[in-house]
The first five atom37 places (N, CA, C, CB, O) and aatype in JSON, in Angstrom:
{
  "aatype": [12, 9, 2, 7, 0, 7, 5, 18, 7, 10, 10, 13, 10, 3, 0, 7, 7, 7, 15, 19, 0, 15, 2, 16, 19, 16, 7, 13, 5, 10, 7, 19, 5, 10, 15, 7, 18, 0, 0, 14, 15, 19, 16, 7, 2, 9, 10, 2, 6, 5, 15, 10, 0, 0, 9, 0, 18, 0, 6, 7, 15, 7, 7, 15, 19, 15, 0, 2, 15, 4, 16, 2, 14, 7, 9, 14, 7, 9, 19, 19, 0, 14, 15, 0, 16, 14, 16, 9, 7, 1, 2, 7, 4, 16, 10, 0, 5, 10, 6],
  "atom_mask": [
    [1, 1, 1, 1, 1],
    [1, 1, 1, 1, 1],
    [1, 1, 1, 1, 1],
    [1, 1, 1, 0, 1],
    [1, 1, 1, 1, 1],
    [1, 1, 1, 0, 1],
    [1, 1, 1, 1, 1],
    [1, 1, 1, 1, 1],
    [1, 1, 1, 0, 1],
    [1, 1, 1, 1, 1],
    [1, 1, 1, 1, 1],
    [1, 1, 1, 1, 1],
    [1, 1, 1, 1, 1],
    [1, 1, 1, 1, 1],
    [1, 1, 1, 1, 1],
    [1, 1, 1, 0, 1],
    [1, 1, 1, 0, 1],
    [1, 1, 1, 0, 1],
    [1, 1, 1, 1, 1],
    [1, 1, 1, 1, 1],
    [1, 1, 1, 1, 1],
    [1, 1, 1, 1, 1],
    [1, 1, 1, 1, 1],
    [1, 1, 1, 1, 1],
    [1, 1, 1, 1, 1],
    [1, 1, 1, 1, 1],
    [1, 1, 1, 0, 1],
    [1, 1, 1, 1, 1],
    [1, 1, 1, 1, 1],
    [1, 1, 1, 1, 1],
    [1, 1, 1, 0, 1],
    [1, 1, 1, 1, 1],
    [1, 1, 1, 1, 1],
    [1, 1, 1, 1, 1],
    [1, 1, 1, 1, 1],
    [1, 1, 1, 0, 1],
    [1, 1, 1, 1, 1],
    [1, 1, 1, 1, 1],
    [1, 1, 1, 1, 1],
    [1, 1, 1, 1, 1],
    [1, 1, 1, 1, 1],
    [1, 1, 1, 1, 1],
    [1, 1, 1, 1, 1],
    [1, 1, 1, 0, 1],
    [1, 1, 1, 1, 1],
    [1, 1, 1, 1, 1],
    [1, 1, 1, 1, 1],
    [1, 1, 1, 1, 1],
    [1, 1, 1, 1, 1],
    [1, 1, 1, 1, 1],
    [1, 1, 1, 1, 1],
    [1, 1, 1, 1, 1],
    [1, 1, 1, 1, 1],
    [1, 1, 1, 1, 1],
    [1, 1, 1, 1, 1],
    [1, 1, 1, 1, 1],
    [1, 1, 1, 1, 1],
    [1, 1, 1, 1, 1],
    [1, 1, 1, 1, 1],
    [1, 1, 1, 0, 1],
    [1, 1, 1, 1, 1],
    [1, 1, 1, 0, 1],
    [1, 1, 1, 0, 1],
    [1, 1, 1, 1, 1],
    [1, 1, 1, 1, 1],
    [1, 1, 1, 1, 1],
    [1, 1, 1, 1, 1],
    [1, 1, 1, 1, 1],
    [1, 1, 1, 1, 1],
    [1, 1, 1, 1, 1],
    [1, 1, 1, 1, 1],
    [1, 1, 1, 1, 1],
    [1, 1, 1, 1, 1],
    [1, 1, 1, 0, 1],
    [1, 1, 1, 1, 1],
    [1, 1, 1, 1, 1],
    [1, 1, 1, 0, 1],
    [1, 1, 1, 1, 1],
    [1, 1, 1, 1, 1],
    [1, 1, 1, 1, 1],
    [1, 1, 1, 1, 1],
    [1, 1, 1, 1, 1],
    [1, 1, 1, 1, 1],
    [1, 1, 1, 1, 1],
    [1, 1, 1, 1, 1],
    [1, 1, 1, 1, 1],
    [1, 1, 1, 1, 1],
    [1, 1, 1, 1, 1],
    [1, 1, 1, 0, 1],
    [1, 1, 1, 1, 1],
    [1, 1, 1, 1, 1],
    [1, 1, 1, 0, 1],
    [1, 1, 1, 1, 1],
    [1, 1, 1, 1, 1],
    [1, 1, 1, 1, 1],
    [1, 1, 1, 1, 1],
    [1, 1, 1, 1, 1],
    [1, 1, 1, 1, 1],
    [1, 1, 1, 1, 1]
  ],
  "atom_positions": [
    [[2.66, -5.78, 29.9], [2.95, -5.89, 28.49], [2.67, -4.55, 27.82], [2.12, -7.03, 27.83], [1.63, -3.94, 28.04]],
    [[3.62, -4.1, 27.01], [3.49, -2.83, 26.31], [3.56, -3.12, 24.82], [4.61, -1.81, 26.75], [4.61, -3.54, 24.32]],
    [[2.47, -2.91, 24.1], [2.4, -3.19, 22.66], [2.05, -1.92, 21.91], [1.37, -4.3, 22.37], [1.29, -1.09, 22.4]],
    [[2.6, -1.77, 20.71], [2.22, -0.63, 19.91], [2.99, -0.52, 18.63], [0.0, 0.0, 0.0], [3.87, -1.33, 18.33]],
    [[2.66, 0.5, 17.86], [3.31, 0.73, 16.57], [3.88, 2.14, 16.48], [2.32, 0.5, 15.43], [4.27, 2.57, 15.39]],
    [[3.93, 2.86, 17.59], [4.42, 4.24, 17.58], [5.94, 4.32, 17.61], [0.0, 0.0, 0.0], [6.64, 3.37, 17.28]],
    [[6.42, 5.48, 18.01], [7.86, 5.73, 18.0], [8.56, 5.08, 19.19], [8.13, 7.22, 17.99], [9.61, 4.46, 19.0]],
    [[8.03, 5.2, 20.41], [8.69, 4.69, 21.61], [7.77, 3.81, 22.43], [9.2, 5.85, 22.46], [6.59, 4.13, 22.61]],
    [[8.3, 2.71, 22.93], [7.58, 1.93, 23.92], [7.7, 2.6, 25.28], [0.0, 0.0, 0.0], [6.71, 2.82, 25.97]],
    [[8.94, 2.93, 25.66], [9.25, 3.64, 26.91], [10.24, 4.74, 26.59], [9.82, 2.67, 28.0], [11.17, 4.53, 25.81]],
    [[10.06, 5.92, 27.17], [10.91, 7.07, 26.86], [11.36, 7.74, 28.15], [10.15, 8.07, 25.96], [10.54, 8.11, 28.99]],
    [[12.69, 7.9, 28.31], [13.27, 8.61, 29.44], [13.99, 9.83, 28.9], [14.26, 7.69, 30.25], [14.84, 9.72, 28.02]],
    [[13.65, 11.02, 29.43], [14.22, 12.28, 28.95], [14.89, 13.06, 30.08], [13.14, 13.14, 28.3], [14.66, 12.8, 31.26]],
    [[15.73, 14.0, 29.68], [16.37, 14.95, 30.58], [17.09, 14.2, 31.7], [15.33, 15.92, 31.17], [17.9, 13.31, 31.41]],
    [[16.85, 14.52, 32.93], [17.56, 13.88, 34.03], [16.72, 12.77, 34.65], [17.95, 14.91, 35.1], [16.86, 12.48, 35.84]],
    [[15.86, 12.14, 33.86], [14.99, 11.09, 34.36], [15.78, 9.91, 34.9], [0.0, 0.0, 0.0], [16.81, 9.53, 34.35]],
    [[15.29, 9.33, 35.98], [15.93, 8.18, 36.6], [14.92, 7.08, 36.78], [0.0, 0.0, 0.0], [14.03, 6.89, 35.95]],
    [[15.04, 6.34, 37.87], [14.12, 5.26, 38.16], [14.55, 3.97, 37.51], [0.0, 0.0, 0.0], [15.74, 3.74, 37.29]],
    [[13.58, 3.13, 37.22], [13.9, 1.84, 36.61], [12.75, 1.36, 35.75], [14.23, 0.8, 37.69], [11.6, 1.75, 35.92]],
    [[13.11, 0.51, 34.82], [12.13, -0.21, 34.03], [12.57, -1.67, 34.08], [12.02, 0.34, 32.53], [13.66, -2.01, 33.61]],
    [[11.73, -2.53, 34.64], [12.12, -3.91, 34.87], [10.97, -4.86, 34.61], [12.63, -4.08, 36.3], [9.8, -4.56, 34.88]],
    [[11.33, -6.02, 34.08], [10.41, -7.15, 33.91], [9.19, -6.82, 33.05], [9.94, -7.61, 35.25], [8.08, -7.25, 33.35]],
    [[9.4, -6.06, 31.98], [8.34, -5.75, 31.03], [8.56, -6.51, 29.73], [8.28, -4.23, 30.76], [9.68, -6.9, 29.41]],
    [[7.5, -6.71, 28.99], [7.59, -7.19, 27.62], [7.12, -6.04, 26.73], [6.73, -8.49, 27.38], [5.98, -5.58, 26.84]],
    [[8.01, -5.58, 25.84], [7.72, -4.47, 24.95], [7.74, -5.0, 23.52], [8.75, -3.29, 25.13], [8.77, -5.5, 23.06]],
    [[6.63, -4.91, 22.82], [6.52, -5.45, 21.46], [6.08, -4.35, 20.5], [5.52, -6.63, 21.43], [5.17, -3.57, 20.79]],
    [[6.76, -4.31, 19.35], [6.46, -3.3, 18.35], [7.27, -2.04, 18.59], [0.0, 0.0, 0.0], [8.31, -2.08, 19.23]],
    [[6.8, -0.93, 18.09], [7.42, 0.39, 18.21], [8.7, 0.48, 17.36], [7.75, 0.7, 19.68], [9.27, -0.54, 16.97]],
    [[9.12, 1.7, 17.07], [10.4, 1.9, 16.39], [11.55, 1.65, 17.36], [10.49, 3.33, 15.81], [12.53, 1.0, 17.01]],
    [[11.43, 2.18, 18.58], [12.43, 1.99, 19.63], [11.72, 1.47, 20.87], [13.19, 3.33, 19.94], [10.76, 2.08, 21.35]],
    [[12.18, 0.35, 21.39], [11.55, -0.21, 22.58], [11.74, 0.68, 23.79], [0.0, 0.0, 0.0], [10.77, 1.03, 24.47]],
    [[13.0, 1.07, 24.07], [13.33, 1.97, 25.17], [14.28, 3.03, 24.63], [13.97, 1.2, 26.4], [15.34, 2.68, 24.1]],
    [[13.94, 4.29, 24.74], [14.78, 5.41, 24.3], [15.2, 6.21, 25.52], [14.04, 6.32, 23.26], [14.36, 6.57, 26.35]],
    [[16.51, 6.49, 25.63], [17.03, 7.31, 26.72], [17.82, 8.45, 26.11], [17.92, 6.47, 27.69], [18.64, 8.23, 25.23]],
    [[17.57, 9.68, 26.58], [18.32, 10.82, 26.05], [18.34, 11.96, 27.06], [17.71, 11.3, 24.72], [17.61, 11.93, 28.06]],
    [[19.18, 12.95, 26.8], [19.23, 14.14, 27.63], [19.62, 13.88, 29.07], [0.0, 0.0, 0.0], [19.02, 14.47, 29.97]],
    [[20.59, 13.04, 29.32], [21.12, 12.74, 30.66], [20.21, 11.88, 31.51], [21.39, 14.01, 31.38], [20.41, 11.79, 32.72]],
    [[19.22, 11.24, 30.92], [18.41, 10.27, 31.65], [19.31, 9.11, 32.05], [17.19, 9.78, 30.8], [20.18, 8.71, 31.27]],
    [[19.1, 8.55, 33.25], [19.98, 7.48, 33.72], [19.23, 6.44, 34.55], [21.12, 8.06, 34.54], [19.58, 6.21, 35.71]],
    [[18.21, 5.81, 33.99], [17.49, 4.78, 34.72], [18.2, 3.43, 34.63], [16.07, 4.65, 34.2], [19.15, 3.25, 33.88]],
    [[17.71, 2.49, 35.41], [18.14, 1.1, 35.33], [17.15, 0.38, 34.4], [18.19, 0.42, 36.76], [15.94, 0.46, 34.6]],
    [[17.67, -0.32, 33.4], [16.84, -1.07, 32.45], [17.22, -2.54, 32.62], [17.05, -0.58, 30.94], [18.28, -2.97, 32.15]],
    [[16.37, -3.33, 33.28], [16.75, -4.67, 33.71], [15.64, -5.69, 33.49], [17.13, -4.65, 35.17], [14.48, -5.45, 33.83]],
    [[16.01, -6.82, 32.93], [15.12, -7.97, 32.85], [13.91, -7.8, 31.96], [0.0, 0.0, 0.0], [12.86, -8.39, 32.23]],
    [[14.04, -7.02, 30.91], [12.92, -6.79, 29.99], [13.06, -7.68, 28.75], [12.85, -5.32, 29.58], [14.16, -8.07, 28.37]],
    [[11.94, -7.98, 28.13], [11.92, -8.7, 26.86], [11.46, -7.7, 25.81], [10.98, -9.97, 26.91], [10.37, -7.14, 25.92]],
    [[12.29, -7.47, 24.8], [11.99, -6.49, 23.75], [11.84, -7.23, 22.43], [13.1, -5.4, 23.66], [12.78, -7.87, 21.96]],
    [[10.66, -7.14, 21.82], [10.34, -7.89, 20.61], [10.04, -6.98, 19.43], [9.16, -8.8, 20.86], [9.24, -6.05, 19.54]],
    [[10.68, -7.24, 18.31], [10.3, -6.71, 17.0], [10.24, -5.19, 16.9], [8.98, -7.26, 16.64], [9.31, -4.65, 16.31]],
    [[11.22, -4.49, 17.47], [11.32, -3.06, 17.24], [11.9, -2.84, 15.85], [12.2, -2.36, 18.33], [12.79, -3.58, 15.43]],
    [[11.4, -1.84, 15.13], [11.85, -1.63, 13.75], [13.22, -0.98, 13.67], [10.85, -0.79, 12.99], [13.91, -1.13, 12.66]],
    [[13.64, -0.25, 14.7], [14.97, 0.36, 14.71], [15.86, -0.34, 15.73], [14.88, 1.87, 15.01], [16.66, -1.19, 15.36]],
    [[15.74, 0.0, 17.0], [16.56, -0.62, 18.04], [15.69, -0.98, 19.24], [17.72, 0.32, 18.47], [14.69, -0.32, 19.51]],
    [[16.09, -2.01, 19.95], [15.36, -2.39, 21.16], [15.59, -1.36, 22.27], [15.79, -3.79, 21.63], [14.64, -0.93, 22.92]],
    [[16.87, -0.97, 22.48], [17.23, 0.0, 23.51], [18.21, 0.98, 22.88], [17.85, -0.69, 24.78], [19.21, 0.56, 22.3]],
    [[17.94, 2.28, 22.99], [18.8, 3.29, 22.37], [19.23, 4.33, 23.41], [18.08, 3.97, 21.19], [18.39, 4.97, 24.04]],
    [[20.55, 4.48, 23.57], [21.13, 5.49, 24.46], [21.65, 6.64, 23.6], [22.28, 4.88, 25.34], [22.49, 6.43, 22.73]],
    [[21.14, 7.86, 23.84], [21.54, 9.04, 23.06], [21.86, 10.2, 23.99], [20.42, 9.43, 22.07], [21.52, 10.18, 25.17]],
    [[22.53, 11.22, 23.45], [22.69, 12.54, 24.07], [23.08, 12.54, 25.54], [21.43, 13.29, 23.94], [22.4, 13.17, 26.34]],
    [[24.13, 11.86, 25.92], [24.63, 11.91, 27.28], [23.87, 11.06, 28.27], [0.0, 0.0, 0.0], [24.1, 11.18, 29.48]],
    [[22.99, 10.2, 27.81], [22.24, 9.34, 28.72], [23.16, 8.31, 29.35], [21.07, 8.65, 27.99], [24.26, 8.06, 28.86]],
    [[22.7, 7.71, 30.44], [23.52, 6.72, 31.15], [22.63, 5.72, 31.85], [0.0, 0.0, 0.0], [21.65, 5.25, 31.29]],
    [[22.99, 5.39, 33.09], [22.26, 4.39, 33.83], [22.87, 3.03, 33.58], [0.0, 0.0, 0.0], [24.05, 2.91, 33.27]],
    [[22.06, 2.0, 33.72], [22.56, 0.64, 33.52], [21.57, -0.17, 32.72], [22.84, -0.04, 34.87], [20.37, 0.09, 32.71]],
    [[22.11, -1.17, 32.03], [21.29, -2.06, 31.23], [21.82, -3.48, 31.4], [21.28, -1.64, 29.71], [22.99, -3.75, 31.12]],
    [[20.95, -4.4, 31.88], [21.39, -5.78, 32.07], [20.21, -6.73, 32.07], [22.17, -5.91, 33.39], [19.07, -6.35, 32.35]],
    [[20.5, -7.98, 31.73], [19.53, -9.08, 31.76], [18.31, -8.86, 30.87], [19.08, -9.3, 33.17], [17.23, -9.36, 31.17]],
    [[18.48, -8.1, 29.79], [17.4, -7.89, 28.83], [17.54, -8.86, 27.67], [17.4, -6.43, 28.32], [18.64, -9.33, 27.37]],
    [[16.44, -9.16, 27.02], [16.43, -10.05, 25.86], [15.82, -9.32, 24.68], [15.63, -11.36, 26.17], [14.77, -8.69, 24.8]],
    [[16.49, -9.39, 23.52], [16.02, -8.72, 22.32], [15.71, -9.76, 21.24], [17.06, -7.69, 21.8], [16.55, -10.6, 20.93]],
    [[14.51, -9.69, 20.67], [14.1, -10.61, 19.62], [13.74, -9.81, 18.37], [12.91, -11.48, 20.07], [12.85, -8.97, 18.41]],
    [[14.42, -10.08, 17.28], [14.16, -9.47, 15.97], [14.18, -7.94, 15.95], [12.85, -9.92, 15.49], [13.27, -7.33, 15.4]],
    [[15.21, -7.29, 16.54], [15.29, -5.84, 16.38], [15.68, -5.51, 14.95], [16.3, -5.21, 17.38], [16.31, -6.32, 14.27]],
    [[15.31, -4.31, 14.47], [15.65, -3.9, 13.11], [17.14, -3.75, 12.89], [0.0, 0.0, 0.0], [17.64, -4.09, 11.81]],
    [[17.86, -3.26, 13.88], [19.32, -3.15, 13.86], [19.8, -3.72, 15.18], [19.81, -1.65, 13.63], [18.99, -4.25, 15.93]],
    [[21.07, -3.62, 15.51], [21.5, -4.21, 16.78], [20.58, -3.82, 17.94], [22.92, -3.77, 17.1], [20.04, -2.72, 17.99]],
    [[20.42, -4.74, 18.85], [19.47, -4.56, 19.95], [19.71, -3.34, 20.8], [0.0, 0.0, 0.0], [18.77, -2.59, 21.08]],
    [[20.97, -3.12, 21.24], [21.31, -1.97, 22.08], [22.22, -1.06, 21.28], [21.98, -2.42, 23.41], [23.28, -1.49, 20.81]],
    [[21.83, 0.2, 21.13], [22.61, 1.18, 20.39], [23.05, 2.27, 21.36], [21.79, 1.78, 19.18], [22.24, 2.82, 22.1]],
    [[24.37, 2.58, 21.35], [24.92, 3.56, 22.28], [25.61, 4.68, 21.5], [25.92, 2.89, 23.27], [26.55, 4.42, 20.75]],
    [[25.14, 5.91, 21.67], [25.74, 7.08, 21.02], [27.08, 7.42, 21.69], [24.78, 8.31, 21.08], [27.3, 7.04, 22.84]],
    [[27.97, 8.13, 20.98], [29.28, 8.46, 21.55], [29.22, 9.2, 22.87], [30.05, 9.27, 20.56], [30.09, 9.0, 23.72]],
    [[28.24, 10.06, 23.08], [28.16, 10.84, 24.31], [27.41, 10.13, 25.44], [27.5, 12.16, 24.04], [27.3, 10.67, 26.54]],
    [[26.9, 8.94, 25.19], [26.17, 8.18, 26.21], [27.15, 7.34, 27.03], [25.1, 7.27, 25.55], [28.18, 6.89, 26.53]],
    [[26.81, 7.12, 28.31], [27.72, 6.4, 29.2], [27.0, 5.35, 30.05], [28.42, 7.38, 30.11], [27.17, 5.35, 31.27]],
    [[26.23, 4.46, 29.45], [25.56, 3.45, 30.26], [26.55, 2.39, 30.75], [24.43, 2.79, 29.47], [27.58, 2.14, 30.11]],
    [[26.23, 1.79, 31.88], [26.95, 0.61, 32.35], [26.24, -0.59, 31.75], [27.01, 0.53, 33.94], [25.06, -0.81, 32.02]],
    [[26.95, -1.35, 30.93], [26.32, -2.44, 30.18], [26.72, -3.78, 30.79], [26.71, -2.38, 28.69], [27.89, -4.15, 30.79]],
    [[25.73, -4.5, 31.3], [25.94, -5.84, 31.83], [25.63, -6.87, 30.76], [0.0, 0.0, 0.0], [25.62, -6.56, 29.57]],
    [[25.37, -8.08, 31.19], [25.02, -9.15, 30.25], [23.58, -8.98, 29.79], [25.22, -10.54, 30.9], [22.66, -8.79, 30.58]],
    [[23.42, -9.06, 28.47], [22.1, -8.95, 27.85], [22.03, -9.94, 26.7], [21.84, -7.5, 27.34], [23.06, -10.3, 26.13]],
    [[20.85, -10.39, 26.37], [20.64, -11.23, 25.19], [20.34, -10.36, 23.99], [0.0, 0.0, 0.0], [19.38, -10.61, 23.26]],
    [[21.16, -9.34, 23.78], [20.98, -8.37, 22.7], [22.34, -8.07, 22.09], [20.3, -7.06, 23.22], [23.35, -8.06, 22.8]],
    [[22.38, -7.83, 20.8], [23.62, -7.37, 20.19], [23.84, -5.91, 20.58], [23.59, -7.52, 18.63], [22.91, -5.22, 20.99]],
    [[25.08, -5.45, 20.46], [25.45, -4.1, 20.89], [26.12, -3.35, 19.76], [26.37, -4.16, 22.12], [26.98, -3.9, 19.07]],
    [[25.73, -2.1, 19.56], [26.39, -1.24, 18.57], [26.81, 0.05, 19.25], [25.44, -0.94, 17.35], [25.97, 0.78, 19.79]],
    [[28.11, 0.34, 19.24], [28.64, 1.6, 19.76], [28.81, 2.52, 18.56], [30.02, 1.39, 20.53], [29.63, 2.25, 17.69]],
    [[28.06, 3.6, 18.5], [28.16, 4.53, 17.38], [29.38, 5.43, 17.56], [26.88, 5.38, 17.26], [29.79, 5.72, 18.68]],
    [[29.94, 5.85, 16.45], [31.13, 6.72, 16.51], [30.83, 8.09, 15.98], [32.28, 6.12, 15.73], [31.71, 8.95, 15.96]]
  ]
}
């Protein structure tokens, strides 16, 4: 369980990979932030009460996102920037593609 009131619950930068799976992330502005070509697998997480977005893809990030659940995000649960290229599976989160 990851709880807090800071900016990020989990942060992937640059060419970071790996995976984040089966966590409960509560609080924070962004539950999971990916940027700078990071491309991890984000699977089976429960994201609660983020003030901005549960999962945010920015700046060319990618990887995959599936089987996550979002409860009470401040804006749509998963936010994808125009330059991001994640593979999006089924999630219990709303999706916003930014233009």
